[in-house]
PyMOL Python script that loads the backbone (N, CA, C, O; Angstrom):
from pymol import cmd

cmd.read_pdbstr("""\
ATOM      1  N   MET A   1      38.033  32.848   1.978  1.00  0.00           N
ATOM      2  CA  MET A   1      37.062  31.677   1.730  1.00  0.00           C
ATOM      3  C   MET A   1      37.697  30.655   2.194  1.00  0.00           C
ATOM      4  O   MET A   1      38.811  30.353   1.766  1.00  0.00           O
ATOM      5  N   LYS A   2      37.118  30.021   3.074  1.00  0.00           N
ATOM      6  CA  LYS A   2      38.113  28.748   3.462  1.00  0.00           C
ATOM      7  C   LYS A   2      37.594  27.540   2.688  1.00  0.00           C
ATOM      8  O   LYS A   2      36.414  27.405   2.368  1.00  0.00           O
ATOM      9  N   LYS A   3      38.729  26.530   2.368  1.00  0.00           N
ATOM     10  CA  LYS A   3      38.515  25.245   1.694  1.00  0.00           C
ATOM     11  C   LYS A   3      37.713  24.362   2.286  1.00  0.00           C
ATOM     12  O   LYS A   3      38.027  24.149   3.457  1.00  0.00           O
ATOM     13  N   THR A   4      36.600  23.653   1.812  1.00  0.00           N
ATOM     14  CA  THR A   4      35.796  22.658   2.280  1.00  0.00           C
ATOM     15  C   THR A   4      35.826  21.626   1.469  1.00  0.00           C
ATOM     16  O   THR A   4      35.919  21.842   0.261  1.00  0.00           O
ATOM     17  N   ASP A   5      35.761  20.409   1.920  1.00  0.00           N
ATOM     18  CA  ASP A   5      35.469  19.177   0.936  1.00  0.00           C
ATOM     19  C   ASP A   5      36.818  18.933   0.059  1.00  0.00           C
ATOM     20  O   ASP A   5      37.948  18.817   0.532  1.00  0.00           O
ATOM     21  N   ASN A   6      36.444  18.878  -1.400  1.00  0.00           N
ATOM     22  CA  ASN A   6      37.314  18.573  -2.393  1.00  0.00           C
ATOM     23  C   ASN A   6      37.424  19.714  -3.492  1.00  0.00           C
ATOM     24  O   ASN A   6      38.169  19.651  -4.470  1.00  0.00           O
ATOM     25  N   LYS A   7      36.406  20.970  -3.128  1.00  0.00           N
ATOM     26  CA  LYS A   7      36.093  21.870  -3.732  1.00  0.00           C
ATOM     27  C   LYS A   7      37.379  23.177  -3.783  1.00  0.00           C
ATOM     28  O   LYS A   7      37.874  23.568  -2.726  1.00  0.00           O
ATOM     29  N   HIS A   8      37.725  23.640  -4.858  1.00  0.00           N
ATOM     30  CA  HIS A   8      38.635  24.627  -4.807  1.00  0.00           C
ATOM     31  C   HIS A   8      38.288  26.004  -4.081  1.00  0.00           C
ATOM     32  O   HIS A   8      37.091  26.281  -4.152  1.00  0.00           O
ATOM     33  N   GLU A   9      38.900  26.715  -3.553  1.00  0.00           N
ATOM     34  CA  GLU A   9      38.623  27.510  -2.611  1.00  0.00           C
ATOM     35  C   GLU A   9      37.942  28.826  -3.128  1.00  0.00           C
ATOM     36  O   GLU A   9      37.369  29.693  -2.468  1.00  0.00           O
ATOM     37  N   ASN A  10      38.190  28.734  -4.721  1.00  0.00           N
ATOM     38  CA  ASN A  10      37.054  29.752  -5.377  1.00  0.00           C
ATOM     39  C   ASN A  10      36.291  29.208  -6.218  1.00  0.00           C
ATOM     40  O   ASN A  10      36.044  29.771  -7.284  1.00  0.00           O
ATOM     41  N   TYR A  11      35.771  28.001  -5.891  1.00  0.00           N
ATOM     42  CA  TYR A  11      34.877  27.362  -6.585  1.00  0.00           C
ATOM     43  C   TYR A  11      33.809  27.901  -7.534  1.00  0.00           C
ATOM     44  O   TYR A  11      33.642  27.656  -8.729  1.00  0.00           O
ATOM     45  N   GLU A  12      33.089  28.742  -6.660  1.00  0.00           N
ATOM     46  CA  GLU A  12      31.878  29.355  -7.323  1.00  0.00           C
ATOM     47  C   GLU A  12      32.438  30.257  -8.371  1.00  0.00           C
ATOM     48  O   GLU A  12      32.164  30.037  -9.550  1.00  0.00           O
ATOM     49  N   ILE A  13      33.317  31.408  -7.977  1.00  0.00           N
ATOM     50  CA  ILE A  13      33.684  32.332  -8.952  1.00  0.00           C
ATOM     51  C   ILE A  13      34.454  31.918 -10.231  1.00  0.00           C
ATOM     52  O   ILE A  13      34.604  32.658 -11.203  1.00  0.00           O
ATOM     53  N   LEU A  14      34.919  30.668 -10.124  1.00  0.00           N
ATOM     54  CA  LEU A  14      35.702  29.558 -10.964  1.00  0.00           C
ATOM     55  C   LEU A  14      34.435  29.212 -12.119  1.00  0.00           C
ATOM     56  O   LEU A  14      34.532  29.219 -13.346  1.00  0.00           O
ATOM     57  N   ASN A  15      33.405  28.954 -11.395  1.00  0.00           N
ATOM     58  CA  ASN A  15      32.156  28.396 -12.235  1.00  0.00           C
ATOM     59  C   ASN A  15      31.703  29.505 -13.093  1.00  0.00           C
ATOM     60  O   ASN A  15      31.598  29.348 -14.310  1.00  0.00           O
ATOM     61  N   LEU A  16      31.376  30.839 -12.395  1.00  0.00           N
ATOM     62  CA  LEU A  16      31.010  31.600 -13.326  1.00  0.00           C
ATOM     63  C   LEU A  16      32.078  32.148 -14.293  1.00  0.00           C
ATOM     64  O   LEU A  16      31.622  32.617 -15.336  1.00  0.00           O
ATOM     65  N   ILE A  17      33.105  32.169 -14.175  1.00  0.00           N
ATOM     66  CA  ILE A  17      34.130  32.614 -15.311  1.00  0.00           C
ATOM     67  C   ILE A  17      34.018  31.571 -16.305  1.00  0.00           C
ATOM     68  O   ILE A  17      33.993  31.800 -17.514  1.00  0.00           O
ATOM     69  N   GLY A  18      33.939  30.210 -15.686  1.00  0.00           N
ATOM     70  CA  GLY A  18      34.078  29.117 -17.060  1.00  0.00           C
ATOM     71  C   GLY A  18      32.637  29.261 -17.757  1.00  0.00           C
ATOM     72  O   GLY A  18      32.539  28.951 -18.944  1.00  0.00           O
ATOM     73  N   TYR A  19      31.638  29.674 -17.126  1.00  0.00           N
ATOM     74  CA  TYR A  19      30.591  29.597 -17.602  1.00  0.00           C
ATOM     75  C   TYR A  19      30.583  30.766 -18.830  1.00  0.00           C
ATOM     76  O   TYR A  19      30.222  30.524 -19.982  1.00  0.00           O
ATOM     77  N   GLY A  20      30.961  31.817 -18.443  1.00  0.00           N
ATOM     78  CA  GLY A  20      31.083  32.887 -19.347  1.00  0.00           C
ATOM     79  C   GLY A  20      31.964  33.034 -20.349  1.00  0.00           C
ATOM     80  O   GLY A  20      31.764  33.852 -21.247  1.00  0.00           O
ATOM     81  N   LEU A  21      33.210  32.132 -20.299  1.00  0.00           N
ATOM     82  CA  LEU A  21      34.026  31.822 -21.436  1.00  0.00           C
ATOM     83  C   LEU A  21      33.693  31.174 -22.376  1.00  0.00           C
ATOM     84  O   LEU A  21      33.858  31.469 -23.559  1.00  0.00           O
ATOM     85  N   SER A  22      32.990  29.844 -21.762  1.00  0.00           N
ATOM     86  CA  SER A  22      32.050  28.855 -22.516  1.00  0.00           C
ATOM     87  C   SER A  22      31.048  29.305 -23.554  1.00  0.00           C
ATOM     88  O   SER A  22      31.111  28.941 -24.728  1.00  0.00           O
ATOM     89  N   LYS A  23      30.264  29.990 -23.146  1.00  0.00           N
ATOM     90  CA  LYS A  23      29.259  30.826 -23.740  1.00  0.00           C
ATOM     91  C   LYS A  23      29.199  31.739 -24.599  1.00  0.00           C
ATOM     92  O   LYS A  23      28.585  31.708 -25.665  1.00  0.00           O
ATOM     93  N   PHE A  24      30.059  32.881 -24.011  1.00  0.00           N
ATOM     94  CA  PHE A  24      30.258  33.844 -24.703  1.00  0.00           C
ATOM     95  C   PHE A  24      31.828  34.172 -25.566  1.00  0.00           C
ATOM     96  O   PHE A  24      32.038  34.987 -26.464  1.00  0.00           O
ATOM     97  N   ASN A  25      32.709  33.274 -24.951  1.00  0.00           N
ATOM     98  CA  ASN A  25      33.924  33.102 -25.744  1.00  0.00           C
ATOM     99  C   ASN A  25      34.619  34.735 -25.799  1.00  0.00           C
ATOM    100  O   ASN A  25      34.748  35.437 -24.796  1.00  0.00           O
ATOM    101  N   ASN A  26      34.958  35.079 -26.979  1.00  0.00           N
ATOM    102  CA  ASN A  26      35.882  36.527 -26.844  1.00  0.00           C
ATOM    103  C   ASN A  26      35.228  37.877 -26.128  1.00  0.00           C
ATOM    104  O   ASN A  26      35.743  38.795 -25.490  1.00  0.00           O
ATOM    105  N   ASP A  27      33.805  37.572 -26.539  1.00  0.00           N
ATOM    106  CA  ASP A  27      33.051  38.664 -25.901  1.00  0.00           C
ATOM    107  C   ASP A  27      32.995  39.072 -24.446  1.00  0.00           C
ATOM    108  O   ASP A  27      32.900  40.176 -23.909  1.00  0.00           O
ATOM    109  N   PHE A  28      33.086  37.786 -23.954  1.00  0.00           N
ATOM    110  CA  PHE A  28      33.218  37.626 -22.172  1.00  0.00           C
ATOM    111  C   PHE A  28      34.520  38.110 -21.989  1.00  0.00           C
ATOM    112  O   PHE A  28      34.388  39.121 -21.299  1.00  0.00           O
ATOM    113  N   ILE A  29      35.712  37.934 -22.237  1.00  0.00           N
ATOM    114  CA  ILE A  29      37.032  38.620 -22.197  1.00  0.00           C
ATOM    115  C   ILE A  29      37.129  39.998 -22.543  1.00  0.00           C
ATOM    116  O   ILE A  29      37.934  40.667 -21.896  1.00  0.00           O
ATOM    117  N   ALA A  30      36.403  40.605 -23.525  1.00  0.00           N
ATOM    118  CA  ALA A  30      36.200  41.797 -23.862  1.00  0.00           C
ATOM    119  C   ALA A  30      35.813  42.645 -23.134  1.00  0.00           C
ATOM    120  O   ALA A  30      36.233  43.799 -23.213  1.00  0.00           O
ATOM    121  N   GLN A  31      34.779  42.194 -22.120  1.00  0.00           N
ATOM    122  CA  GLN A  31      33.823  42.907 -21.144  1.00  0.00           C
ATOM    123  C   GLN A  31      34.908  43.178 -19.936  1.00  0.00           C
ATOM    124  O   GLN A  31      34.645  44.067 -19.125  1.00  0.00           O
ATOM    125  N   PHE A  32      35.984  42.509 -19.823  1.00  0.00           N
ATOM    126  CA  PHE A  32      36.955  42.661 -18.754  1.00  0.00           C
ATOM    127  C   PHE A  32      38.264  43.820 -19.550  1.00  0.00           C
ATOM    128  O   PHE A  32      39.242  44.265 -18.950  1.00  0.00           O
ATOM    129  N   GLY A  33      38.009  44.015 -20.589  1.00  0.00           N
ATOM    130  CA  GLY A  33      39.264  44.920 -21.282  1.00  0.00           C
ATOM    131  C   GLY A  33      40.344  44.013 -21.844  1.00  0.00           C
ATOM    132  O   GLY A  33      41.315  44.640 -22.268  1.00  0.00           O
ATOM    133  N   PHE A  34      40.409  42.834 -21.942  1.00  0.00           N
ATOM    134  CA  PHE A  34      41.229  41.656 -22.804  1.00  0.00           C
ATOM    135  C   PHE A  34      40.906  41.560 -24.138  1.00  0.00           C
ATOM    136  O   PHE A  34      39.746  41.580 -24.549  1.00  0.00           O
ATOM    137  N   LYS A  35      42.049  41.438 -24.949  1.00  0.00           N
ATOM    138  CA  LYS A  35      41.811  41.104 -26.423  1.00  0.00           C
ATOM    139  C   LYS A  35      42.165  39.351 -26.469  1.00  0.00           C
ATOM    140  O   LYS A  35      41.819  38.703 -27.457  1.00  0.00           O
ATOM    141  N   THR A  36      42.792  38.770 -25.444  1.00  0.00           N
ATOM    142  CA  THR A  36      43.344  37.718 -25.752  1.00  0.00           C
ATOM    143  C   THR A  36      42.713  36.808 -24.561  1.00  0.00           C
ATOM    144  O   THR A  36      42.543  37.380 -23.484  1.00  0.00           O
ATOM    145  N   LYS A  37      42.350  35.432 -24.667  1.00  0.00           N
ATOM    146  CA  LYS A  37      42.224  34.841 -23.454  1.00  0.00           C
ATOM    147  C   LYS A  37      43.504  34.571 -22.487  1.00  0.00           C
ATOM    148  O   LYS A  37      43.468  34.502 -21.258  1.00  0.00           O
ATOM    149  N   THR A  38      44.654  34.432 -23.335  1.00  0.00           N
ATOM    150  CA  THR A  38      45.767  34.197 -22.447  1.00  0.00           C
ATOM    151  C   THR A  38      46.112  35.281 -21.117  1.00  0.00           C
ATOM    152  O   THR A  38      46.402  35.097 -19.935  1.00  0.00           O
ATOM    153  N   ALA A  39      45.905  36.561 -22.025  1.00  0.00           N
ATOM    154  CA  ALA A  39      45.799  37.936 -20.932  1.00  0.00           C
ATOM    155  C   ALA A  39      44.746  37.438 -19.713  1.00  0.00           C
ATOM    156  O   ALA A  39      44.979  37.493 -18.505  1.00  0.00           O
ATOM    157  N   PHE A  40      43.747  37.028 -20.246  1.00  0.00           N
ATOM    158  CA  PHE A  40      42.491  36.955 -19.267  1.00  0.00           C
ATOM    159  C   PHE A  40      42.948  35.984 -18.274  1.00  0.00           C
ATOM    160  O   PHE A  40      42.811  36.166 -17.065  1.00  0.00           O
ATOM    161  N   TYR A  41      43.471  34.989 -18.775  1.00  0.00           N
ATOM    162  CA  TYR A  41      43.732  34.017 -17.782  1.00  0.00           C
ATOM    163  C   TYR A  41      44.806  34.345 -16.783  1.00  0.00           C
ATOM    164  O   TYR A  41      44.783  34.051 -15.587  1.00  0.00           O
ATOM    165  N   ASN A  42      45.811  35.035 -17.468  1.00  0.00           N
ATOM    166  CA  ASN A  42      47.074  35.482 -16.463  1.00  0.00           C
ATOM    167  C   ASN A  42      46.311  36.442 -15.637  1.00  0.00           C
ATOM    168  O   ASN A  42      46.469  36.305 -14.424  1.00  0.00           O
ATOM    169  N   TYR A  43      45.604  37.282 -15.988  1.00  0.00           N
ATOM    170  CA  TYR A  43      44.857  38.159 -14.930  1.00  0.00           C
ATOM    171  C   TYR A  43      44.179  37.412 -13.884  1.00  0.00           C
ATOM    172  O   TYR A  43      44.504  37.733 -12.741  1.00  0.00           O
ATOM    173  N   CYS A  44      43.295  36.474 -14.009  1.00  0.00           N
ATOM    174  CA  CYS A  44      42.878  35.610 -12.978  1.00  0.00           C
ATOM    175  C   CYS A  44      43.996  35.072 -12.011  1.00  0.00           C
ATOM    176  O   CYS A  44      43.965  35.226 -10.790  1.00  0.00           O
ATOM    177  N   VAL A  45      44.884  34.491 -12.634  1.00  0.00           N
ATOM    178  CA  VAL A  45      46.085  33.945 -11.621  1.00  0.00           C
ATOM    179  C   VAL A  45      46.563  35.089 -10.902  1.00  0.00           C
ATOM    180  O   VAL A  45      46.721  34.917  -9.693  1.00  0.00           O
ATOM    181  N   GLY A  46      46.912  36.572 -11.524  1.00  0.00           N
ATOM    182  CA  GLY A  46      47.324  37.530 -10.946  1.00  0.00           C
ATOM    183  C   GLY A  46      46.354  38.026  -9.951  1.00  0.00           C
ATOM    184  O   GLY A  46      46.827  38.782  -9.103  1.00  0.00           O
ATOM    185  N   LEU A  47      45.147  37.769  -9.882  1.00  0.00           N
ATOM    186  CA  LEU A  47      44.232  38.208  -9.012  1.00  0.00           C
ATOM    187  C   LEU A  47      44.240  37.031  -7.859  1.00  0.00           C
ATOM    188  O   LEU A  47      43.585  37.247  -6.839  1.00  0.00           O
ATOM    189  N   GLY A  48      44.803  36.064  -7.960  1.00  0.00           N
ATOM    190  CA  GLY A  48      44.850  34.836  -6.950  1.00  0.00           C
ATOM    191  C   GLY A  48      43.688  34.023  -7.011  1.00  0.00           C
ATOM    192  O   GLY A  48      43.578  33.320  -6.006  1.00  0.00           O
ATOM    193  N   ILE A  49      42.722  33.871  -7.906  1.00  0.00           N
ATOM    194  CA  ILE A  49      41.663  33.199  -7.988  1.00  0.00           C
ATOM    195  C   ILE A  49      41.990  31.698  -8.326  1.00  0.00           C
ATOM    196  O   ILE A  49      41.240  30.757  -8.069  1.00  0.00           O
ATOM    197  N   CYS A  50      43.042  31.621  -8.851  1.00  0.00           N
ATOM    198  CA  CYS A  50      43.742  30.116  -9.062  1.00  0.00           C
ATOM    199  C   CYS A  50      45.105  30.328  -9.342  1.00  0.00           C
ATOM    200  O   CYS A  50      45.577  31.375  -9.785  1.00  0.00           O
ATOM    201  N   LYS A  51      45.859  29.071  -9.008  1.00  0.00           N
ATOM    202  CA  LYS A  51      47.371  29.144  -9.208  1.00  0.00           C
ATOM    203  C   LYS A  51      47.972  29.038 -10.644  1.00  0.00           C
ATOM    204  O   LYS A  51      49.140  29.333 -10.897  1.00  0.00           O
ATOM    205  N   THR A  52      47.022  28.566 -11.607  1.00  0.00           N
ATOM    206  CA  THR A  52      47.924  28.393 -12.831  1.00  0.00           C
ATOM    207  C   THR A  52      46.484  28.740 -14.042  1.00  0.00           C
ATOM    208  O   THR A  52      45.287  28.709 -13.758  1.00  0.00           O
ATOM    209  N   THR A  53      46.960  28.981 -15.072  1.00  0.00           N
ATOM    210  CA  THR A  53      45.831  29.128 -15.975  1.00  0.00           C
ATOM    211  C   THR A  53      45.245  28.046 -16.302  1.00  0.00           C
ATOM    212  O   THR A  53      44.095  28.189 -16.716  1.00  0.00           O
ATOM    213  N   GLY A  54      45.753  26.757 -16.242  1.00  0.00           N
ATOM    214  CA  GLY A  54      45.076  25.669 -16.857  1.00  0.00           C
ATOM    215  C   GLY A  54      43.796  25.504 -15.975  1.00  0.00           C
ATOM    216  O   GLY A  54      42.789  24.995 -16.466  1.00  0.00           O
ATOM    217  N   VAL A  55      43.821  25.880 -14.825  1.00  0.00           N
ATOM    218  CA  VAL A  55      42.577  26.035 -13.923  1.00  0.00           C
ATOM    219  C   VAL A  55      41.381  26.505 -14.385  1.00  0.00           C
ATOM    220  O   VAL A  55      40.299  25.955 -14.180  1.00  0.00           O
ATOM    221  N   VAL A  56      41.601  27.802 -15.181  1.00  0.00           N
ATOM    222  CA  VAL A  56      40.593  28.411 -15.871  1.00  0.00           C
ATOM    223  C   VAL A  56      40.032  27.665 -16.923  1.00  0.00           C
ATOM    224  O   VAL A  56      38.825  27.429 -16.981  1.00  0.00           O
ATOM    225  N   LYS A  57      41.080  27.174 -17.992  1.00  0.00           N
ATOM    226  CA  LYS A  57      40.909  26.730 -19.145  1.00  0.00           C
ATOM    227  C   LYS A  57      39.893  25.290 -18.774  1.00  0.00           C
ATOM    228  O   LYS A  57      38.962  24.893 -19.475  1.00  0.00           O
ATOM    229  N   ASN A  58      40.337  24.723 -17.590  1.00  0.00           N
ATOM    230  CA  ASN A  58      39.450  23.433 -17.477  1.00  0.00           C
ATOM    231  C   ASN A  58      38.031  23.692 -16.996  1.00  0.00           C
ATOM    232  O   ASN A  58      37.035  22.989 -17.168  1.00  0.00           O
ATOM    233  N   ARG A  59      38.157  24.892 -16.335  1.00  0.00           N
ATOM    234  CA  ARG A  59      36.665  25.452 -15.983  1.00  0.00           C
ATOM    235  C   ARG A  59      35.669  25.445 -17.121  1.00  0.00           C
ATOM    236  O   ARG A  59      34.573  24.893 -17.218  1.00  0.00           O
ATOM    237  N   MET A  60      36.462  26.334 -18.092  1.00  0.00           N
ATOM    238  CA  MET A  60      35.579  26.714 -19.267  1.00  0.00           C
ATOM    239  C   MET A  60      35.405  25.242 -20.007  1.00  0.00           C
ATOM    240  O   MET A  60      34.246  25.030 -20.365  1.00  0.00           O
ATOM    241  N   ASP A  61      36.294  24.255 -20.281  1.00  0.00           N
ATOM    242  CA  ASP A  61      36.150  22.863 -20.721  1.00  0.00           C
ATOM    243  C   ASP A  61      34.730  22.124 -20.337  1.00  0.00           C
ATOM    244  O   ASP A  61      33.987  21.452 -21.053  1.00  0.00           O
ATOM    245  N   LEU A  62      34.602  22.554 -18.706  1.00  0.00           N
ATOM    246  CA  LEU A  62      33.180  21.592 -18.172  1.00  0.00           C
ATOM    247  C   LEU A  62      32.163  22.299 -18.770  1.00  0.00           C
ATOM    248  O   LEU A  62      31.249  21.634 -19.255  1.00  0.00           O
ATOM    249  N   PHE A  63      32.117  23.477 -18.843  1.00  0.00           N
ATOM    250  CA  PHE A  63      30.896  24.064 -19.808  1.00  0.00           C
ATOM    251  C   PHE A  63      30.554  24.020 -20.930  1.00  0.00           C
ATOM    252  O   PHE A  63      29.384  24.236 -21.249  1.00  0.00           O
ATOM    253  N   ASP A  64      31.597  23.697 -21.885  1.00  0.00           N
ATOM    254  CA  ASP A  64      31.563  23.460 -23.497  1.00  0.00           C
ATOM    255  C   ASP A  64      30.287  22.624 -23.698  1.00  0.00           C
ATOM    256  O   ASP A  64      29.380  22.977 -24.453  1.00  0.00           O
ATOM    257  N   PHE A  65      30.278  21.442 -22.938  1.00  0.00           N
ATOM    258  CA  PHE A  65      29.348  20.796 -23.593  1.00  0.00           C
ATOM    259  C   PHE A  65      27.799  21.482 -23.777  1.00  0.00           C
ATOM    260  O   PHE A  65      27.015  21.292 -24.708  1.00  0.00           O
ATOM    261  N   PHE A  66      27.629  22.323 -22.605  1.00  0.00           N
ATOM    262  CA  PHE A  66      26.205  22.733 -22.732  1.00  0.00           C
ATOM    263  C   PHE A  66      25.842  23.719 -23.884  1.00  0.00           C
ATOM    264  O   PHE A  66      24.713  24.133 -24.148  1.00  0.00           O
ATOM    265  N   PHE A  67      26.989  24.014 -24.511  1.00  0.00           N
ATOM    266  CA  PHE A  67      26.725  25.212 -25.493  1.00  0.00           C
ATOM    267  C   PHE A  67      27.340  24.757 -26.854  1.00  0.00           C
ATOM    268  O   PHE A  67      27.602  25.595 -27.716  1.00  0.00           O
ATOM    269  N   LEU A  68      27.573  23.403 -27.044  1.00  0.00           N
ATOM    270  CA  LEU A  68      28.029  22.687 -27.991  1.00  0.00           C
ATOM    271  C   LEU A  68      26.729  22.316 -28.602  1.00  0.00           C
ATOM    272  O   LEU A  68      25.833  21.797 -27.935  1.00  0.00           O
ATOM    273  N   ILE A  69      26.607  22.613 -30.038  1.00  0.00           N
ATOM    274  CA  ILE A  69      25.304  22.286 -30.810  1.00  0.00           C
ATOM    275  C   ILE A  69      25.883  21.782 -32.078  1.00  0.00           C
ATOM    276  O   ILE A  69      26.257  22.483 -33.019  1.00  0.00           O
ATOM    277  N   MET A  70      25.929  20.044 -31.972  1.00  0.00           N
ATOM    278  CA  MET A  70      26.281  19.517 -33.417  1.00  0.00           C
ATOM    279  C   MET A  70      27.385  19.918 -33.774  1.00  0.00           C
ATOM    280  O   MET A  70      27.405  20.303 -34.942  1.00  0.00           O
ATOM    281  N   GLY A  71      28.766  20.014 -32.973  1.00  0.00           N
ATOM    282  CA  GLY A  71      29.991  20.431 -33.623  1.00  0.00           C
ATOM    283  C   GLY A  71      30.289  21.797 -33.850  1.00  0.00           C
ATOM    284  O   GLY A  71      31.437  22.020 -34.235  1.00  0.00           O
ATOM    285  N   GLU A  72      29.466  22.845 -33.692  1.00  0.00           N
ATOM    286  CA  GLU A  72      29.813  24.162 -33.416  1.00  0.00           C
ATOM    287  C   GLU A  72      30.600  24.714 -32.466  1.00  0.00           C
ATOM    288  O   GLU A  72      30.581  24.171 -31.361  1.00  0.00           O
ATOM    289  N   GLU A  73      31.278  25.649 -32.626  1.00  0.00           N
ATOM    290  CA  GLU A  73      32.490  26.126 -31.538  1.00  0.00           C
ATOM    291  C   GLU A  73      31.661  26.232 -30.352  1.00  0.00           C
ATOM    292  O   GLU A  73      30.519  26.683 -30.263  1.00  0.00           O
ATOM    293  N   ALA A  74      32.486  25.699 -29.368  1.00  0.00           N
ATOM    294  CA  ALA A  74      32.121  26.317 -27.889  1.00  0.00           C
ATOM    295  C   ALA A  74      33.389  26.534 -27.205  1.00  0.00           C
ATOM    296  O   ALA A  74      34.234  25.639 -27.218  1.00  0.00           O
ATOM    297  N   GLY A  75      33.627  27.779 -26.533  1.00  0.00           N
ATOM    298  CA  GLY A  75      34.710  27.932 -25.898  1.00  0.00           C
ATOM    299  C   GLY A  75      35.891  28.446 -26.843  1.00  0.00           C
ATOM    300  O   GLY A  75      37.029  28.416 -26.375  1.00  0.00           O
ATOM    301  N   GLY A  76      35.714  28.867 -28.011  1.00  0.00           N
ATOM    302  CA  GLY A  76      36.678  28.775 -28.953  1.00  0.00           C
ATOM    303  C   GLY A  76      37.323  27.619 -29.605  1.00  0.00           C
ATOM    304  O   GLY A  76      38.325  27.770 -30.304  1.00  0.00           O
ATOM    305  N   LYS A  77      36.898  26.722 -29.443  1.00  0.00           N
ATOM    306  CA  LYS A  77      37.516  25.417 -30.209  1.00  0.00           C
ATOM    307  C   LYS A  77      36.045  24.571 -30.793  1.00  0.00           C
ATOM    308  O   LYS A  77      34.930  24.529 -30.272  1.00  0.00           O
ATOM    309  N   LYS A  78      36.575  23.906 -32.144  1.00  0.00           N
ATOM    310  CA  LYS A  78      35.485  23.105 -32.676  1.00  0.00           C
ATOM    311  C   LYS A  78      36.011  21.932 -32.326  1.00  0.00           C
ATOM    312  O   LYS A  78      37.154  21.507 -32.491  1.00  0.00           O
ATOM    313  N   VAL A  79      34.916  21.362 -31.742  1.00  0.00           N
ATOM    314  CA  VAL A  79      34.516  19.797 -31.101  1.00  0.00           C
ATOM    315  C   VAL A  79      33.463  19.246 -31.456  1.00  0.00           C
ATOM    316  O   VAL A  79      32.504  19.937 -31.797  1.00  0.00           O
ATOM    317  N   THR A  80      33.406  17.893 -31.457  1.00  0.00           N
ATOM    318  CA  THR A  80      32.277  16.910 -31.798  1.00  0.00           C
ATOM    319  C   THR A  80      32.325  15.898 -30.698  1.00  0.00           C
ATOM    320  O   THR A  80      33.149  14.985 -30.758  1.00  0.00           O
ATOM    321  N   HIS A  81      31.539  16.000 -29.755  1.00  0.00           N
ATOM    322  CA  HIS A  81      31.413  14.724 -28.765  1.00  0.00           C
ATOM    323  C   HIS A  81      30.824  13.538 -29.717  1.00  0.00           C
ATOM    324  O   HIS A  81      30.066  13.620 -30.683  1.00  0.00           O
ATOM    325  N   THR A  82      31.470  12.354 -29.077  1.00  0.00           N
ATOM    326  CA  THR A  82      30.800  11.113 -29.905  1.00  0.00           C
ATOM    327  C   THR A  82      29.387  10.776 -29.182  1.00  0.00           C
ATOM    328  O   THR A  82      28.610  10.115 -29.871  1.00  0.00           O
ATOM    329  N   PHE A  83      28.944  11.150 -27.859  1.00  0.00           N
ATOM    330  CA  PHE A  83      27.844  11.185 -27.664  1.00  0.00           C
ATOM    331  C   PHE A  83      26.648  11.874 -28.295  1.00  0.00           C
ATOM    332  O   PHE A  83      25.507  11.460 -28.093  1.00  0.00           O
ATOM    333  N   ILE A  84      26.911  12.924 -29.058  1.00  0.00           N
ATOM    334  CA  ILE A  84      25.925  13.619 -29.730  1.00  0.00           C
ATOM    335  C   ILE A  84      26.101  12.936 -31.263  1.00  0.00           C
ATOM    336  O   ILE A  84      25.131  13.062 -32.011  1.00  0.00           O
ATOM    337  N   GLU A  85      27.168  12.292 -31.720  1.00  0.00           N
ATOM    338  CA  GLU A  85      27.304  11.807 -32.813  1.00  0.00           C
ATOM    339  C   GLU A  85      26.389  10.618 -32.974  1.00  0.00           C
ATOM    340  O   GLU A  85      25.933  10.270 -34.063  1.00  0.00           O
ATOM    341  N   LYS A  86      26.125   9.958 -31.716  1.00  0.00           N
ATOM    342  CA  LYS A  86      25.140   8.723 -31.913  1.00  0.00           C
ATOM    343  C   LYS A  86      24.119   8.899 -32.222  1.00  0.00           C
ATOM    344  O   LYS A  86      23.508   8.027 -32.839  1.00  0.00           O
ATOM    345  N   PHE A  87      23.579  10.043 -31.923  1.00  0.00           N
ATOM    346  CA  PHE A  87      22.225  10.423 -32.010  1.00  0.00           C
ATOM    347  C   PHE A  87      21.797  11.173 -33.194  1.00  0.00           C
ATOM    348  O   PHE A  87      20.646  11.601 -33.285  1.00  0.00           O
ATOM    349  N   LYS A  88      22.576  11.327 -33.993  1.00  0.00           N
ATOM    350  CA  LYS A  88      22.126  12.095 -35.237  1.00  0.00           C
ATOM    351  C   LYS A  88      21.339  11.479 -36.255  1.00  0.00           C
ATOM    352  O   LYS A  88      20.994  12.125 -37.244  1.00  0.00           O
TER     353      LYS A  88
END
""", "prot")
cmd.dss("prot")
cmd.show_as("cartoon", "prot")
cmd.util.cbc("prot")
cmd.orient("prot")
């Protein structure tokens, strides 16, 4: 896949992985046969999808906001966004 603009060369697959991690958390990685996110991240690096595990983590973080409901866990971490807090 040729790199165009400023998009990562595996932009689409990273979006799908990030979405799956954020929405389904550990159930997503279990479908690939992994017990930890770290092992799954390293698998993605090993396949050449990205160069570092941070790329996968950051992509998951991009989607966390969509699955966050008033401070509940999204992507395996508890977060409360200031934006949501203002409208409570």
